[in-house]
ROFI-897547 format. One record per residue: x, y, z of N, C-alpha, C in turn. Coordinates in steps of 0.05 Angstrom, whole numbers, padded with zeros to 5 digits, always signed. Atoms other than C-alpha are relative to their C-alpha. Layout:
! ROFI-897547
XYZXYZXYZ ...
END
This chain:
! ROFI-897547
-00028+00008+00012-00627-00081+00790+00019-00023-00003 -00013+00014-00007-00572-00096+00814-00004-00022+00016 +00007+00026-00014-00594-00140+00871-00011-00025-00020 +00010+00019+00015-00630-00180+00820+00025-00011-00024 -00024+00003+00018-00565-00187+00772+00022-00019+00021 -00013+00013-00018-00529-00208+00846-00009-00029+00003 +00008+00021-00011-00574-00260+00863-00012-00019-00024 -00004+00026+00014-00576-00292+00793+00018-00009-00001 -00038+00011+00001-00494-00293+00795+00002-00022+00025 -00007+00029-00029-00497-00333+00865-00021-00023-00003 +00020+00028+00008-00555-00375+00835+00017-00023-00019 -00025+00012+00021-00504-00398+00777+00019-00008+00013 -00021+00014-00014-00451-00401+00824-00010-00022+00014 +00001+00027-00028-00473-00448+00876-00010-00029-00015 -00002+00040+00013-00480-00517+00821+00031+00004-00006 -00022+00007+00001-00422-00543+00801+00011+00009-00026 -00004-00004+00028-00424-00523+00727+00000+00025-00005 -00004-00025-00002-00440-00453+00742+00021+00009+00007 -00026-00013-00005-00382-00445+00787+00021+00000-00025 -00024+00001+00022-00343-00472+00733-00006+00024-00024 +00005-00024+00020-00373-00424+00674+00009+00031+00012 -00007-00028-00012-00369-00365+00726+00039+00009+00003 -00025-00004+00004-00292-00379+00734+00012+00004-00030 -00009+00001+00022-00283-00382+00660-00005+00033-00008 +00006-00023+00006-00320-00315+00645+00027+00014+00014 -00025-00021-00018-00274-00278+00704+00032-00011-00019 -00022+00010+00006-00217-00320+00676+00006+00026-00035 +00000-00008+00029-00229-00288+00597+00002+00034+00008 +00002-00029-00009-00247-00215+00628+00023+00015+00009 -00020-00009-00008-00186-00207+00661+00035+00004-00020 -00023-00003+00025-00141-00221+00603-00008+00010-00015 +00002-00024+00029-00133-00167+00557+00004-00010-00015 +00004+00012+00034-00102-00204+00502-00020-00011-00009 +00028+00016+00017-00162-00248+00494-00019+00028+00002 +00021-00028+00001-00206-00173+00512+00014-00001-00035 +00004-00017+00021-00164-00145+00451-00003-00017-00038 +00010+00010+00024-00167-00208+00406-00035+00005-00012 +00028+00003+00018-00246-00210+00414-00016+00017+00004 +00014-00031+00011-00267-00138+00413+00017+00017-00010 -00016-00023+00027-00207-00097+00382+00012-00012-00022 -00007+00009+00035-00182-00136+00320-00032+00004-00004 +00022-00005+00021-00259-00142+00298-00013+00036-00001 -00001-00022+00000-00271-00069+00314+00025+00009-00019 -00021-00008+00018-00201-00050+00279-00012-00008-00032 -00002+00023+00031-00218-00099+00217-00017+00018-00010 +00024-00024+00018-00291-00051+00210+00011+00016-00011 -00002-00020+00015-00258+00006+00216+00021+00008-00022 -00012-00006+00015-00207-00003+00175+00002-00008-00037 +00008-00003+00028-00246-00035+00115-00021+00022-00009 +00016-00017+00002-00295+00011+00128+00005+00031-00012 -00021-00030+00012-00238+00075+00106+00005-00010-00014 -00023+00003+00010-00196+00039+00063-00021-00019-00031 +00017+00017+00007-00252-00003+00027-00013+00017-00026 +00017-00014+00024-00263+00039-00033+00016+00014-00018 -00016-00005+00029-00252+00058-00104-00010+00025-00010 +00000-00029+00009-00267+00131-00108+00030+00013+00000 -00021-00023+00011-00218+00174-00138-00006+00031+00011 +00004-00038-00013-00211+00242-00099+00040+00010+00002 -00025-00011+00006-00155+00297-00112+00023-00012-00006 -00019+00021+00013-00118+00255-00155+00018+00024-00022 -00013-00027+00016-00058+00309-00185+00009-00012-00034 -00002-00001+00037-00064+00321-00261+00016+00018-00012 -00015-00013+00023-00028+00356-00311-00007+00016-00022 +00016-00005+00014-00049+00402-00354+00019+00014-00025 -00018-00003+00029-00020+00417-00430-00016+00015-00019 +00009-00013+00008-00056+00476-00454+00017+00008-00032 -00010-00002+00028-00035+00489-00533-00016+00025-00008 +00018-00024+00011-00096+00541-00550-00006+00018+00020 +00005-00019-00024-00104+00583-00479-00029+00013-00010 +00031-00019+00009-00177+00605-00513-00016+00000+00030 +00022-00002-00031-00235+00617-00464-00014-00017+00004 +00015+00027-00006-00265+00544-00478+00027-00015+00018 -00018+00016-00024-00197+00509-00446-00002+00017+00026 -00002-00015-00022-00196+00561-00391-00026-00010+00015 +00022+00004-00015-00271+00547-00375+00001-00035+00006 -00001+00036-00003-00257+00464-00382+00019-00006+00026 -00020+00004-00018-00195+00473-00335-00014-00001+00021 +00015-00012-00029-00234+00509-00282-00020-00025+00013 +00034+00027-00012-00295+00453-00284+00031-00026+00003 -00013+00027-00004-00241+00407-00277+00008-00007+00033 -00006+00000-00022-00200+00430-00225-00021+00007+00029 +00013-00011-00014-00264+00455-00190-00015-00027+00016 +00017+00023-00017-00287+00380-00177+00019-00018+00014 +00002+00011-00022-00276+00342-00121+00021-00027-00010 -00023+00018+00012-00231+00287-00161+00016+00005-00015 -00030+00005+00014-00177+00315-00191+00006+00029+00012 -00021-00038-00001-00127+00376-00172+00031+00001-00013 -00022-00002+00020-00086+00407-00221+00028+00012+00013 -00030+00005-00017-00008+00405-00198+00013+00004-00011 -00021-00010+00015+00026+00413-00261+00002+00013-00023 +00001-00011+00023+00032+00456-00322+00019-00012-00028 -00019+00016+00025+00067+00416-00388+00011+00020-00021 +00000-00015+00002+00094+00459-00426+00007-00017-00040 -00001+00009+00017+00119+00409-00487-00001-00029+00010 +00007+00033+00001+00112+00324-00502+00030-00006+00014 -00010+00008-00022+00172+00315-00472+00011-00005+00024 +00005-00001-00024+00153+00329-00403-00016-00026+00018 +00022+00018-00008+00095+00282-00401+00012-00029+00015 -00007+00023-00020+00135+00223-00389+00008-00005+00029 -00010-00008-00024+00177+00249-00333-00014+00007+00022 +00022-00004-00021+00116+00270-00304-00015-00025+00010 +00012+00032-00005+00078+00203-00305+00019-00008+00005 -00025+00026-00011+00148+00165-00287+00000+00007+00025 -00010-00013-00022+00162+00204-00230-00016-00008+00017 +00018+00001-00029+00092+00198-00196-00009+00022+00006 +00004-00026-00008+00080+00271-00194-00025+00001-00009 +00032-00001+00009+00017+00266-00232-00019-00035-00005 +00021+00024+00002-00035+00205-00251-00011+00006-00023 +00012-00001+00023-00059+00236-00315+00014+00030-00009 -00013-00024+00011-00039+00289-00365-00025+00001-00023 +00028-00013+00011-00103+00332-00396+00023+00015-00025 -00019-00016+00023-00076+00357-00475-00018+00002-00017 +00029-00017+00026-00120+00408-00508+00029+00009-00027 -00017+00005+00036-00093+00417-00590+00005+00030+00001 +00003-00020+00005-00073+00482-00614-00027+00003-00017 +00023-00025+00004-00132+00538-00630-00027-00031-00007 +00020+00013-00012-00185+00492-00594-00031+00012-00007 +00028-00012+00004-00239+00537-00596-00016+00009-00030 +00013-00008+00028-00235+00558-00671+00001-00029-00014 +00008+00035+00010-00238+00470-00692-00022-00001+00006 +00031+00007-00015-00295+00465-00644-00022+00016-00012 +00011-00009+00013-00330+00521-00681+00004+00008-00032 -00007+00010+00020-00305+00516-00749+00003-00028-00002 +00005+00027+00014-00299+00448-00760-00029-00021+00018 +00024+00024-00018-00350+00414-00705+00012-00019+00016 -00019+00016-00007-00300+00383-00675+00022+00011+00010 -00034-00010-00012-00235+00393-00622+00006-00025+00012 -00023+00031-00013-00192+00343-00592+00012+00008+00026 -00009-00005-00019-00165+00335-00526+00007-00027+00005 -00017+00035-00003-00110+00273-00511-00004-00009+00037 -00008+00006-00024-00110+00241-00445+00017-00021-00001 -00019+00022-00001-00051+00205-00424+00001-00006+00035 +00009+00008-00026-00056+00163-00362+00018-00018+00019 -00025+00022-00019-00002+00121-00313-00021-00024+00004 +00008+00019+00002-00038+00058-00322+00012-00033+00018 -00028+00024-00026+00022+00019-00272-00038-00005+00028 +00021+00005-00009-00053+00018-00235-00024-00004-00005 +00028+00008+00014-00108-00013-00269-00029+00011-00004 +00025+00003+00001-00172-00002-00236+00006+00030+00003 +00004-00035-00006-00153+00075-00214-00002+00012-00026 -00002-00012+00022-00130+00094-00283-00024+00001-00010 +00017-00001+00012-00190+00069-00305-00029+00025+00005 +00026-00032-00015-00238+00121-00256+00013+00020-00007 -00005-00032+00009-00185+00171-00265-00023+00005-00033 +00002-00008+00025-00202+00171-00342-00031+00003-00008 +00030-00006-00003-00276+00159-00330-00016+00022+00015 +00006-00017-00016-00284+00214-00290+00010+00026-00018 -00008-00019+00018-00254+00261-00329-00011+00008-00035 +00014+00001+00019-00289+00231-00395-00030+00015+00001 +00022-00016+00004-00346+00252-00356-00009+00031+00003 -00008-00026-00002-00327+00321-00336-00010+00019-00030 -00006-00006+00034-00314+00335-00417-00027-00006-00011 +00033+00001+00007-00370+00306-00436-00029+00015+00008 +00015-00019+00000-00417+00343-00390-00004+00035-00007 -00003-00023+00012-00380+00410-00414-00009+00005-00026 -00001+00011+00029-00383+00389-00486-00042+00002-00010 +00026+00009+00002-00470+00375-00482-00008+00033+00016 +00003-00016-00008-00471+00442-00440-00007+00021-00027 +00002-00019+00018-00448+00483-00492-00019-00005-00030 +00024+00005+00024-00488+00450-00547-00030+00008+00000 +00030-00002-00010-00549+00461-00513-00002+00037-00001 +00000-00030+00001-00528+00540-00501+00009+00017-00022 -00004-00011+00032-00506+00554-00575-00019-00018-00019 +00016+00013+00019-00552+00504-00607+00022-00009-00024 -00011+00006+00004-00491+00479-00633+00007-00038-00004 -00003+00025-00013-00481+00399-00649+00027-00009+00013 -00026+00013-00004-00406+00401-00646+00002-00013+00018 +00000+00020-00025-00370+00355-00603+00032+00003+00011 -00026-00002-00011-00306+00349-00566+00007-00033-00002 -00015+00020-00004-00265+00289-00585+00012-00005+00022 -00029+00009-00014-00221+00249-00537+00012-00022+00003 -00015+00024+00002-00165+00204-00546+00010-00007+00035 -00016+00019-00028-00140+00157-00488+00024-00009-00017 -00030+00014-00003-00068+00137-00479+00002-00015+00028 -00014+00011-00017-00047+00086-00424+00019-00012+00005 -00039+00003+00006+00024+00088-00409+00000-00021+00021 -00014+00018-00016+00059+00036-00374-00011-00028+00004 +00025+00024+00014-00003-00011-00387-00011+00000-00021 +00019+00011+00027-00032-00021-00448-00019-00003-00002 +00025+00027+00010-00070-00072-00451-00019+00002+00031 +00014-00001-00033-00088-00062-00374-00006-00028+00014 +00005+00031-00013-00073-00130-00346+00000+00018+00023 -00009-00004-00033-00078-00134-00272+00025-00012+00007 -00018+00014-00010-00032-00178-00269+00031+00023+00004 -00019-00021+00002+00014-00107-00282-00006+00005+00033 +00013-00010-00027-00026-00097-00215+00012-00015+00027 +00007+00023-00026-00028-00156-00164+00036-00015+00008 -00038+00014+00000+00056-00183-00183+00011+00018+00024 -00015-00014-00025+00084-00120-00150-00010-00004+00028 +00012+00006-00027+00041-00132-00091+00004-00017+00014 -00015+00036-00011+00049-00207-00081+00027+00004+00012 -00022-00006-00009+00109-00189-00079+00008+00006+00011 -00007-00005-00021+00112-00147-00025-00008-00016+00021 +00006+00018-00021+00066-00186+00015+00011-00028+00006 -00011+00024-00005+00095-00253+00010+00028-00005+00009 -00034-00009-00011+00171-00228+00023-00006+00007+00021 +00011-00007-00020+00138-00195+00086-00003-00027+00017 +00009+00030-00027+00098-00258+00120+00016-00015-00007 -00016+00024+00004+00152-00310+00091+00019+00014+00026 -00027-00012-00027+00211-00259+00133+00000+00004+00020 +00007-00012-00034+00187-00222+00191-00024-00024+00013 +00022+00016-00018+00126-00279+00213+00028-00026+00000 -00018+00031-00007+00181-00344+00204+00020+00012+00017 -00027-00017-00020+00239-00294+00241-00016-00009+00027 +00015-00008-00022+00186-00276+00294-00003-00027+00015 +00006+00028-00011+00162-00349+00302+00034-00014+00013 -00017+00016-00006+00224-00379+00305+00020+00009+00025 -00014-00020-00018+00260-00333+00352-00021-00004+00036 +00020+00007-00019+00198-00343+00394-00004-00023+00018 +00002+00016-00016+00203-00405+00399+00022-00012+00027 -00018-00001-00010+00265-00410+00429+00002+00010+00033 +00007-00011-00023+00247-00365+00479-00022-00019+00025 +00021+00025-00019+00185-00408+00501+00000-00029-00001 -00009+00029-00012+00221-00477+00502+00023+00001+00024 -00025+00004-00016+00279-00448+00545+00019-00010-00007 -00026+00000+00014+00324-00457+00493+00019+00018-00005 -00008-00017+00007+00339-00388+00490+00030+00004+00020 -00024-00008-00016+00376-00377+00562+00026-00032-00011 -00023+00011+00013+00418-00441+00531+00014+00014-00015 -00013-00005+00015+00438-00408+00475+00013+00022+00009 -00019-00013-00012+00462-00346+00513+00019-00005+00019 -00034+00008-00024+00505-00382+00572+00015-00011-00026 -00017+00006+00014+00544-00404+00505+00021+00023-00004 -00016-00028+00006+00602-00369+00484-00012+00013-00020 +00010-00012+00022+00562-00353+00428-00007+00029+00002 +00014-00020-00011+00550-00273+00430-00029+00004-00008 +00038-00007+00012+00467-00243+00426+00002+00006-00033 -00004-00021+00032+00493-00208+00353+00000-00030-00014 -00006+00029+00004+00520-00285+00335-00026-00005-00002 +00030+00016+00018+00452-00319+00349-00020+00008-00011 +00027-00014+00010+00405-00270+00325+00009-00013-00032 -00015+00007+00025+00450-00272+00259-00001-00034-00010 +00003+00027-00002+00448-00344+00265-00028-00006-00016 +00028+00007+00009+00372-00347+00258-00005+00012-00020 +00013-00014+00030+00359-00296+00205+00016-00008-00026 -00010+00009+00016+00408-00321+00166-00007-00013-00023 +00021+00024+00011+00375-00381+00136-00025+00009-00021 +00034-00008+00007+00305-00348+00127+00013+00022-00028 -00013-00023+00019+00351-00285+00091-00003-00022-00027 -00004+00018+00026+00376-00338+00033-00023-00010-00010 +00029+00008+00020+00303-00370+00029-00012+00022-00011 +00021-00030+00013+00278-00300+00023+00008+00011-00030 -00004-00008+00022+00320-00283-00036-00004-00023-00023 +00009+00022+00009+00311-00355-00064-00032-00002-00021 +00028+00001+00008+00229-00338-00058+00000+00024-00021 +00007-00026+00016+00241-00268-00092+00002-00015-00028 +00007+00003+00029+00270-00295-00149-00022-00020-00009 +00023+00010+00003+00218-00347-00156-00025+00020-00013 +00041-00016+00007+00161-00290-00158+00019+00013-00017 +00004-00019+00010+00202-00250-00196-00001-00017-00035 -00001+00023+00030+00213-00313-00254-00026-00004-00014 +00033+00017+00001+00135-00334-00246-00009+00032-00012 +00003-00024+00016+00124-00261-00259-00004+00012-00025 -00018-00018+00027+00163-00236-00316-00012-00022-00024 -00001+00014+00022+00158-00299-00353-00035-00019-00002 +00029+00005+00000+00084-00327-00338-00024+00023-00005 +00019-00017+00000+00049-00270-00325+00005+00029-00023 +00001-00019+00020+00082-00220-00373+00009+00023+00007 +00001-00023-00017+00098-00168-00318+00029+00003-00008 -00035+00002+00006+00169-00136-00355+00015+00019+00026 -00020-00018-00018+00224-00105-00316+00016+00022-00015 -00009-00016+00026+00236-00038-00358+00019+00016+00021 -00015-00012-00010+00283-00012-00307+00021-00013+00009 -00030+00025-00007+00356-00039-00279-00012-00021+00023 +00009+00037-00015+00349-00112-00254+00023+00004+00021 -00011+00004-00023+00406-00094-00210-00010+00013+00021 +00017-00020-00015+00370-00034-00180-00023-00013+00015 +00020+00017-00012+00312-00086-00165+00006-00011+00022 -00004+00018-00022+00347-00134-00132+00016+00010+00020 -00004-00010-00011+00383-00086-00093-00030+00018+00020 +00016-00011-00026+00310-00062-00061-00011-00020+00007 +00014+00016-00013+00286-00130-00058+00019-00012+00020 -00020+00011-00019+00348-00143-00010+00003+00020+00024 +00009-00012-00020+00334-00078+00031-00029-00008+00012 +00016+00009-00019+00262-00107+00036+00011-00013+00014 -00007+00028-00018+00278-00170+00062+00017+00003+00014 -00015-00003-00020+00329-00148+00109-00015+00023+00014 +00022-00017-00027+00274-00096+00138-00019-00025+00005 +00013+00028-00005+00223-00156+00137+00010-00014+00031 -00011+00014-00010+00277-00189+00179+00006+00016+00029 +00004-00022-00025+00283-00131+00229-00021+00004+00014 +00041+00003-00005+00204-00132+00226+00005-00019+00026 +00004+00026-00020+00208-00207+00256+00017+00010+00023 -00015-00003-00023+00266-00195+00308-00013+00022+00016 +00008-00021-00020+00229-00130+00332-00030-00020+00017 +00016+00019-00017+00167-00178+00343+00005-00012+00023 -00008+00017-00018+00201-00230+00372+00012+00007+00028 -00011-00015-00018+00231-00184+00422-00015+00010+00011 +00015-00016-00018+00163-00158+00444-00014-00019+00015 +00015+00020-00006+00122-00228+00450+00020-00013+00022 -00017+00023-00017+00143-00286+00498-00008-00018-00010 +00013+00021+00004+00097-00339+00463-00001+00000-00029 +00003+00000+00029+00094-00369+00389-00034+00018-00009 +00021-00008+00007+00022-00352+00390-00007+00024-00004 +00004-00032-00010+00028-00285+00409+00012+00017-00029 -00016-00009+00027+00078-00278+00345-00009-00002-00019 +00008+00016+00021+00046-00315+00299-00031+00033-00004 +00027-00011+00006-00024-00271+00313+00017+00029-00001 -00017-00019+00008+00020-00205+00313+00006+00008-00024 +00000-00012+00039+00044-00213+00244-00010-00010-00020 +00025+00002+00029-00006-00239+00209-00021+00011+00003 +00013-00023-00007-00054-00188+00243+00008+00025-00003 -00023-00020-00005+00001-00137+00253+00011+00003-00038 -00017+00002+00025+00023-00151+00177-00024-00004-00021 +00026+00008+00028-00030-00183+00134-00018+00029+00000 +00020-00011+00007-00078-00132+00142+00004+00028-00012 -00009-00032+00013-00042-00065+00130+00009-00003-00021 -00005+00004+00027-00006-00103+00075-00021-00001-00028 +00017+00007+00020-00070-00114+00037-00021+00039+00000 +00012-00020+00009-00104-00050+00054+00011+00026+00008 -00010-00031-00005-00060+00014+00073+00022-00004-00013 -00032+00004+00017+00002-00007+00028-00008+00014-00031 +00010-00013+00033-00039+00020-00042+00004-00027-00017 +00001+00022+00024-00035-00053-00066-00028-00001-00013 +00026+00008+00019-00107-00061-00083-00020+00033+00004 +00013-00023-00005-00136+00007-00052+00019+00031+00006 -00007-00018+00002-00115+00076-00072+00004+00012+00035 -00007-00008-00032-00077+00106-00008-00010+00036-00003 +00006-00029-00010-00092+00179-00023-00032+00003-00010 +00031-00001-00004-00166+00159-00022-00013-00003+00031 +00011+00011-00024-00164+00140+00042-00005+00028+00025 -00005-00023-00022-00173+00190+00111+00024+00005+00004 -00024-00009-00016-00124+00231+00133+00024-00014+00011 -00005+00006-00030-00106+00198+00194+00020-00035-00013 -00004+00023+00011-00100+00128+00151+00016-00002-00014 -00022-00010+00027-00053+00165+00099+00020-00003+00017 -00026-00024-00027-00003+00187+00163-00003-00032+00001 +00000+00031-00016-00014+00106+00190+00020-00009-00021 -00013+00013+00022+00012+00087+00116+00022+00003-00003 -00029-00003+00003+00077+00117+00123+00018-00017+00014 -00015+00026-00015+00105+00061+00174-00006-00020-00014 +00011+00031+00006+00075-00003+00132+00026+00000-00029 -00003+00007+00010+00127-00021+00098+00003-00004-00026 +00012+00008+00037+00099-00051+00030-00012+00014-00012 +00011-00017+00018+00072+00011+00015+00027+00011-00018 -00033-00010+00017+00147+00035-00006+00005-00012-00024 -00022+00020+00016+00178-00033-00039-00032+00007-00023 +00010+00001+00026+00107-00031-00082+00005+00021-00017 -00015-00019+00013+00122+00034-00102+00023-00002-00013 -00026-00004+00017+00192+00019-00122-00004-00023-00021 +00000+00031+00025+00169-00045-00160-00011+00012-00013 +00008-00017+00020+00124-00014-00196+00006+00018-00015 -00011-00021+00018+00158+00043-00217+00024-00015-00018 -00031+00015+00016+00227-00004-00235-00016-00014-00016 +00021+00018+00022+00179-00054-00274-00013+00010-00013 +00020-00019+00034+00135-00014-00314+00009+00019-00006 -00013-00018+00021+00169+00047-00326+00027+00007+00009 -00021+00000+00001+00236+00041-00309+00012+00019+00014 -00018-00012-00020+00248+00079-00253+00018-00001+00015 -00026+00002-00016+00314+00102-00229+00008+00004+00027 -00013-00005-00031+00356+00116-00156-00017+00027+00002 +00014-00036+00001+00340+00195-00174-00031+00001+00003 +00030-00007-00009+00262+00180-00170-00006-00006+00021 +00006+00024-00028+00262+00126-00116+00016+00009+00020 -00015-00006-00021+00312+00157-00073-00014+00006+00025 +00017-00008-00023+00263+00184-00023-00024-00028+00014 +00017+00029-00005+00217+00113-00026+00026-00017+00022 -00035+00020-00012+00293+00070-00005+00012+00015+00027 -00007-00013-00032+00312+00128+00053-00010-00014+00009 +00014+00011-00032+00250+00101+00089-00004-00024+00006 +00011+00027-00007+00248+00034+00079+00036+00001+00026 -00018+00002-00018+00323+00048+00097-00004+00005+00042 +00007-00021-00029+00304+00093+00159-00024-00027+00028 +00029+00018-00017+00243+00038+00184+00019-00024+00011 -00017+00020-00019+00298-00018+00188+00006+00008+00019 -00020-00007-00026+00346+00019+00227-00018-00004+00020 +00026+00000-00021+00276+00038+00275+00002-00035+00012 +00005+00029-00018+00267-00035+00282+00017-00019+00008 -00021+00020-00018+00329-00062+00298+00007+00023+00023 +00005-00014-00022+00338-00004+00345-00015-00014+00031 +00031+00013-00019+00277-00027+00384+00021-00029+00004 -00010+00029+00000+00297-00103+00375+00025+00000+00016 -00017+00001-00009+00362-00093+00401+00001+00005+00032 -00001-00004-00029+00344-00053+00459-00010-00020+00018 +00013+00021-00011+00289-00100+00483+00016-00021+00001 -00019+00021+00001+00340-00152+00470+00021-00001+00026 -00020-00003-00019+00389-00123+00516-00013+00003+00031 +00014-00013-00035+00334-00103+00577-00002-00037+00006 +00007+00029-00002+00316-00179+00570+00022-00022+00014 -00034+00004-00006+00396-00196+00586-00002-00005+00030 -00020-00009-00026+00401-00158+00649-00024-00024+00024 
END
């Protein structure tokens, strides 16, 4: 078999076109970057889409407010907790706790059992359950409500058959933070993160890389300007333009699509500035790792666009992904900015709730800058 292959290869190379074709194949196979683009990126896309493209909900954190504490409520709570869809993590004792649990993101749903649940079911033929859901992510909240309804309805039917009783459980649903289930409440914060990331990071990476590729970076380095001044001079215009873009997106989102800003506008602008700074730092880091505009564009496009769409929680819930992708999503800046955006705009979130996400954005910005200046100094030597 090997001899046949060698013979065919020699015959192909014996012609002028065959020799040229053979050379092109060798050139492609020897270029690691080309092989990564040809085989690595499609494989990564397949794995990402295969694992991230799911609308199922699993292990959703819920809270229980049981004002009856009878046998029926205990059985129903056990069935809910036994489901792979839900995980009971909180017990609420009063209505004053409901908003805080949902606003902080500690739970996605609260299931409230009325007092005398079993007595009402037997005596009146009807018992009431209220479902309170965080609708800042409309698709996810609708799935959570549907799964909860299915479990409760199944339990109610089993009781009716077992006891030959036509009584029913009445389910009242209330969607918080997005009562009309508008999709704009979901996609505006997500697009906010994606647009700012692409504009700030990609344009910064391409601009600095263009200077290196055309040879003008050496001229700038030979000038009286310090390296830090050169970098600041390159990114400051994009910082200002990104702020203008952010204001435009915010105005369009609130005035055209009706997305509210329930929290502090000052806090929101602070988080936006922090995110833009982080995106610029990421762009500087990319420019320090590549030497051509094409590489910078490919790295920025694939390395930023795909994770922003798939791993940030913009479209698909992070909690539903495999553990490996959940861990990877921790270093995706848009994930944390989207959480911050949704919390401030839809829930009135404050810094005492969002300090963790804010700290992560600061840490990532510091990490990107550290890598950037370290690489930049190496190139100067």
